[in-house]
C-alpha positions in Angstrom: -6.6 -24.9 -26.7 -7.2 -21.2 -26.6 -10.9 -21.6 -25.9 -10.2 -24.0 -23.0 -7.7 -21.6 -21.5 -10.2 -18.8 -21.8 -12.9 -20.8 -20.1 -10.5 -21.8 -17.3 -9.5 -18.2 -16.8 -13.2 -17.1 -16.6 -14.0 -19.9 -14.2 -11.0 -19.0 -12.0 -12.1 -15.3 -12.1 -15.7 -16.3 -11.0 -14.2 -18.5 -8.2 -12.0 -15.5 -7.1 -15.0 -13.2 -7.0 -17.0 -15.7 -5.1 -14.2 -16.2 -2.6 -13.8 -12.4 -2.2 -17.5 -12.0 -1.6 -17.5 -14.8 0.9 -14.5 -13.2 2.8 -16.2 -9.8 2.7 -19.4 -11.3 4.1 -17.4 -13.0 6.9 -15.6 -9.8 7.7 -18.8 -7.8 7.9 -20.3 -10.4 10.2 -17.3 -10.3 12.5 -17.2 -6.5 12.5 -20.8 -6.2 13.7 -20.6 -9.0 16.3 -20.8 -8.0 19.9 -17.6 -9.8 20.9 -15.6 -8.0 18.3 -17.0 -4.6 19.3 -16.2 -5.3 22.9 -12.7 -6.4 22.0 -12.2 -3.2 20.0 -13.4 -1.0 22.8 -11.3 -2.8 25.5 -8.1 -2.6 23.5 -8.9 0.8 22.1 -8.3 -0.5 18.5 -9.0 2.0 15.8 -10.4 1.4 12.3 -8.3 4.3 10.9 -5.0 2.5 10.5 -2.8 4.1 7.8 0.2 2.4 6.3 3.2 4.7 7.1 5.2 3.6 4.0 3.6 6.3 1.8 4.4 9.1 4.2 8.0 7.9 4.6 8.5 7.7 0.8 7.0 11.2 0.4 9.4 12.5 3.0 12.3 10.9 1.1 11.2 12.4 -2.2 10.7 15.9 -0.6 14.1 15.8 1.0 15.6 15.8 -2.5 14.4 19.4 -2.8 15.7 20.6 0.5 18.1 23.4 -0.6 19.0 24.5 2.9 22.5 22.9 2.6 25.1 23.5 -0.1 25.2 20.0 -1.4 22.2 18.6 -3.4 20.3 15.7 -2.0 19.2 14.0 -5.2 21.4 11.1 -6.4 21.5 12.4 -9.9 22.8 15.7 -8.8 25.4 14.0 -6.6 26.5 12.0 -9.6 26.8 15.1 -11.8 28.7 16.9 -9.0 31.2 14.0 -8.8 31.7 14.1 -12.6 32.3 17.9 -12.4 29.2 18.6 -14.5 27.2 20.2 -11.7 28.8 22.7 -9.3 
């Protein structure tokens, strides 16, 4: 039973790698095609897209350390202040 599960897992991994390689090859073929290049230039599409979620999360984390106001921003400090432990 264990051996067949291991073999199945290995075969699935091989299939996943082959599928990934196939997708990568298709993507590369599309990226170098003349039609795609023209589409990109007409719509001014950039390759340098960055997911903004990381910057938003970093701003939220950094706002916890903004001591310009009298009340702390961190939820744990707010909790301690409510309990009278932090002043």
